[in-house]
C-alpha positions as CSV (number, residue, x, y, z in Angstrom):
1,X,33.4,0.2,48.3
2,X,34.1,-3.1,46.5
3,X,32.1,-5.1,49.1
4,X,29.2,-2.6,48.8
5,X,29.1,-3.2,45.0
6,X,29.3,-6.9,45.5
7,X,26.4,-6.9,47.9
8,X,24.3,-4.7,45.6
9,X,25.0,-7.0,42.7
10,X,23.9,-10.1,44.7
11,X,20.8,-8.3,45.8
12,X,19.9,-7.4,42.2
13,X,20.4,-10.9,41.0
14,X,18.3,-12.3,43.9
15,X,15.4,-10.0,43.1
16,X,15.6,-10.8,39.4
17,X,15.6,-14.5,40.2
18,X,12.5,-14.0,42.4
19,X,10.9,-12.0,39.6
20,X,11.5,-14.7,37.1
21,X,9.9,-17.4,39.4
22,X,6.9,-15.2,40.0
23,X,6.4,-14.5,36.3
24,X,6.8,-18.2,35.4
25,X,4.2,-19.2,37.9
26,X,1.6,-16.8,36.7
27,X,2.5,-17.4,33.0
28,X,1.7,-21.1,33.4
29,X,-1.7,-20.1,34.6
30,X,-2.3,-17.9,31.6
31,X,-1.3,-20.7,29.2
32,X,-3.9,-23.0,30.6
33,X,-6.6,-20.5,29.6
34,X,-5.2,-19.4,26.3
35,X,-6.7,-21.9,23.9
36,X,-9.1,-20.1,21.5
37,X,-10.9,-20.6,18.2
38,X,-9.0,-20.2,14.9
39,X,-9.5,-16.9,13.0
40,X,-10.2,-16.7,9.3
41,X,-8.1,-13.7,8.3
42,X,-9.6,-13.3,4.9
43,X,-12.9,-12.4,6.6
44,X,-11.7,-9.0,7.9
45,X,-14.4,-6.4,7.7
46,X,-14.2,-3.8,10.4
47,X,-11.3,-3.0,12.7
48,X,-11.6,-4.8,16.0
49,X,-12.0,-2.7,19.1
50,X,-9.6,-4.0,21.6
51,X,-9.9,-2.7,25.1
52,X,-7.1,-2.5,27.6
53,X,-6.0,-6.0,28.6
54,X,-7.1,-7.1,32.0
55,X,-6.9,-10.8,32.4
56,X,-8.2,-12.5,35.6
57,X,-6.6,-15.7,36.6
58,X,-6.6,-18.1,39.5
59,X,-3.8,-17.8,41.9
60,X,-1.5,-20.8,42.4
61,X,-3.1,-21.4,45.8
62,X,-6.6,-21.4,44.2
63,X,-9.6,-19.4,45.2
64,X,-8.2,-15.9,45.3
65,X,-8.2,-14.1,41.9
66,X,-5.2,-12.1,40.8
67,X,-5.0,-9.9,37.8
68,X,-2.5,-9.5,35.0
69,X,-2.9,-6.0,33.6
70,X,-1.2,-4.1,30.8
71,X,-1.2,-0.4,31.6
72,X,0.5,2.8,30.5
73,X,3.2,4.2,32.7
74,X,5.5,7.2,33.1
75,X,9.2,6.8,32.1
76,X,11.5,5.1,34.6
77,X,13.1,7.4,37.2
78,X,16.5,8.8,36.4
79,X,17.6,7.4,39.7
80,X,17.2,3.8,38.5
81,X,20.0,1.4,39.3
82,X,21.7,0.2,36.1
83,X,22.5,-3.5,35.7
84,X,23.8,-5.8,32.9
85,X,25.3,-3.1,30.6
86,X,22.2,-0.8,31.1
87,X,19.9,-3.4,29.4
88,X,18.1,-3.9,32.7
89,X,17.2,-0.9,34.9
90,X,16.2,-1.5,38.5
91,X,13.8,1.3,39.3
92,X,12.4,0.0,42.5
93,X,12.0,-3.3,44.3
94,X,9.3,-4.7,42.0
95,X,10.0,-3.0,38.6
96,X,12.4,-4.0,35.9
97,X,12.6,-1.6,32.9
98,X,13.8,-3.0,29.6
99,X,14.6,-1.2,26.4
100,X,13.2,-2.3,23.0
101,X,14.1,-0.6,19.7
102,X,12.1,-0.4,16.5
103,X,13.8,0.4,13.2
104,X,12.7,0.6,9.6
105,X,11.9,3.0,6.8
106,X,9.5,6.0,7.4
107,X,5.8,5.7,6.9
108,X,5.6,1.9,7.3
109,X,3.3,1.9,10.4
110,X,5.8,1.8,13.3
111,X,3.9,4.4,15.3
112,X,0.5,2.8,14.7
113,X,2.0,-0.6,15.7
114,X,3.2,0.8,19.0
115,X,0.1,2.9,19.7
116,X,-1.9,-0.3,19.3
117,X,0.2,-2.1,21.9
118,X,0.6,0.8,24.4
119,X,-2.9,2.2,23.9
120,X,-4.3,5.3,22.1
121,X,-1.8,8.1,22.7
122,X,-4.8,10.5,23.1
123,X,-6.1,8.6,26.1
124,X,-5.3,9.9,29.6
125,X,-1.9,8.5,30.6
126,X,-1.0,7.3,27.1
127,X,1.6,9.4,25.3
128,X,4.4,9.6,22.9
129,X,7.5,11.4,24.0
130,X,10.3,12.9,21.9
131,X,13.5,11.2,22.6
132,X,15.6,13.3,20.3
133,X,15.6,14.1,16.5
134,X,13.8,11.2,14.8
135,X,13.1,9.2,18.0
136,X,9.8,8.6,19.7
137,X,9.5,7.0,23.2
138,X,6.6,5.0,24.6
139,X,6.3,3.1,27.8
140,X,4.3,0.0,28.8
141,X,4.1,-1.9,32.0
142,X,3.3,-5.6,32.2
143,X,2.1,-6.4,35.7
144,X,2.3,-10.0,36.8
145,X,1.2,-10.6,40.3
146,X,3.5,-8.5,42.6
147,X,6.1,-8.0,39.9
148,X,6.2,-5.4,37.1
149,X,8.1,-5.3,33.8
150,X,8.4,-1.9,32.1
151,X,9.1,-1.8,28.4
152,X,10.6,1.4,27.2
153,X,10.0,1.4,23.5
154,X,12.3,3.4,21.2
155,X,10.9,4.1,17.8
156,X,13.3,5.4,15.2
157,X,11.4,7.3,12.4
158,X,13.6,6.1,9.6
159,X,14.3,9.5,8.1
160,X,17.7,10.1,6.5
161,X,18.4,13.3,8.4
162,X,18.2,11.5,11.8
163,X,20.3,8.4,11.1
164,X,23.1,9.7,13.3
165,X,20.8,8.8,16.2
166,X,20.7,5.1,15.4
167,X,23.4,4.3,18.0
168,X,21.4,5.8,20.8
169,X,18.3,4.1,19.6
170,X,20.0,0.6,19.5
171,X,22.5,0.6,22.4
172,X,21.4,-1.4,25.4
173,X,18.3,-2.8,23.9
174,X,17.2,-6.3,24.8
175,X,15.3,-6.7,21.5
176,X,15.4,-4.9,18.1
177,X,12.4,-5.0,15.9
178,X,13.2,-4.5,12.2
179,X,10.0,-3.5,10.4
180,X,8.8,-3.2,6.8
181,X,5.6,-2.5,4.9
182,X,4.2,-5.7,3.4
183,X,2.8,-3.8,0.4
184,X,6.2,-2.1,-0.3
185,X,9.0,-4.1,-1.8
186,X,11.3,-1.2,-1.3
187,X,10.9,-1.2,2.5
188,X,11.4,-5.0,2.5
189,X,14.6,-4.7,0.5
190,X,15.9,-2.2,3.2
191,X,15.7,-4.5,6.1
192,X,19.2,-5.9,5.7
193,X,20.6,-2.4,5.8
194,X,18.7,-1.6,9.0
195,X,19.9,-4.9,10.6
196,X,23.5,-4.3,9.7
197,X,23.4,-0.8,11.1
198,X,21.8,-2.0,14.4
199,X,24.3,-4.7,14.9
200,X,27.1,-2.2,14.8
201,X,25.9,-0.9,18.1
202,X,24.2,-4.0,19.6
203,X,25.3,-7.6,19.0
204,X,23.2,-9.3,21.7
205,X,19.6,-8.0,21.3
206,X,16.9,-10.5,20.1
207,X,16.2,-9.8,16.4
208,X,12.5,-9.7,15.3
209,X,11.5,-9.1,11.6
210,X,8.0,-7.6,11.3
211,X,5.9,-7.0,8.2
212,X,3.2,-4.4,8.9
213,X,-0.2,-3.6,7.2
214,X,-1.2,-7.3,6.7
215,X,-4.8,-6.1,6.2
216,X,-3.7,-4.3,3.0
217,X,-1.3,-7.1,2.0
218,X,-4.0,-9.7,1.7
219,X,-5.7,-7.6,-0.9
220,X,-2.8,-8.1,-3.3
221,X,-2.8,-10.9,-5.9
222,X,-2.0,-14.2,-4.4
223,X,1.1,-14.7,-6.5
224,X,2.5,-11.4,-5.3
225,X,1.7,-12.4,-1.7
226,X,3.7,-15.6,-2.2
227,X,6.7,-13.7,-3.7
228,X,6.8,-11.2,-0.9
229,X,6.3,-13.8,1.8
230,X,9.1,-16.0,0.4
231,X,11.5,-13.0,0.2
232,X,10.6,-12.0,3.8
233,X,11.2,-15.6,5.0
234,X,14.6,-15.6,3.3
235,X,15.6,-12.4,5.0
236,X,14.5,-13.7,8.4
237,X,16.6,-16.8,7.9
238,X,19.6,-14.7,7.0
239,X,19.1,-12.5,10.0
240,X,18.4,-15.5,12.3
241,X,15.2,-13.6,13.3
242,X,11.7,-14.6,14.0
243,X,9.3,-13.3,11.3
244,X,5.8,-11.9,12.1
245,X,3.2,-10.5,9.7
246,X,1.1,-8.0,11.6
247,X,-1.7,-5.4,11.4
248,X,-2.2,-2.6,13.8
249,X,-5.6,-1.9,12.4
250,X,-6.9,-5.3,13.3
251,X,-4.5,-6.0,16.2
252,X,-3.0,-9.0,14.4
253,X,0.1,-10.4,16.1
254,X,0.9,-7.1,17.9
255,X,0.5,-8.4,21.5
256,X,1.8,-11.8,20.4
257,X,5.1,-10.3,19.4
258,X,5.7,-8.8,22.8
259,X,4.6,-12.0,24.5
260,X,7.2,-13.8,22.4
261,X,9.9,-11.3,23.5
262,X,8.9,-11.6,27.1
263,X,9.1,-15.4,27.0
264,X,12.5,-15.2,25.3
265,X,13.9,-12.8,27.8
266,X,12.7,-14.6,30.9
267,X,13.0,-18.2,29.6
268,X,9.2,-18.8,29.9
269,X,7.6,-21.9,28.5
270,X,5.7,-20.2,25.8
271,X,6.2,-20.4,22.1
272,X,4.4,-19.2,18.9
273,X,3.1,-21.7,16.4
274,X,4.7,-21.6,13.0
275,X,2.3,-20.5,10.2
276,X,3.4,-20.5,6.6
277,X,-0.1,-20.3,5.0
278,X,-0.4,-17.7,2.3
279,X,-3.4,-15.5,3.0
280,X,-2.8,-15.8,6.8
281,X,-0.4,-13.8,9.0
282,X,2.9,-15.6,8.5
283,X,5.0,-16.6,11.6
284,X,8.3,-18.2,10.8
285,X,11.4,-19.1,12.8
């Protein structure tokens, strides 16, 4: 029995190592094509229509085109092999499922944020599941060459009556996103409480602090924007978290946040650029 477990563990580690090398190779190809023109965020007019991402790239050998696609997926099978304290779930030979948790007050845009990343929940194949009182579940697969990463996203609605479910929402997550509404100082002041509660049940997850509704935020007086941004940066420093300002309506920094998480988890050579300019979506770390 002990030898069987040992062989299984070595097999899992070998497959994860192969997965990391595959992702790293394709990721480097993506980075070479990722330079784009700067965006003036104060010129927002109509919500951008963002189709499902399907990014053709050259294969390492040249000539043959591979595709990196983000698609919706069903939840991982219950027969998944658990590894690394349940944070990594081996579902089959080419799929790694990872849990990511979202916490924050209610009505701050968490569901809209996830729907933008996963895809419209009314589309065929896109859906929101109930994971228990006050918890919604979404799934997203990142396909890189022959390897697949499945993100199971746990959104906690923030209601007082469902706070007893915070442990199940946070346990075994590889990243915890603490979210607040950029136009609501009350929700910003609550991020410390959410972080402290999350750390009771998970001390290892990557912390990310996210301000939502950036498109509404930039309509505020500039001095108020500066005050809120300064307070958010102070909280992020205290939490040792990376700070992102985002907008689900205009898809600002939504995908970038998950690219950042993926790079951190798999030690990929990709990093965000720091942006502290008031009137633009802040990124601080």
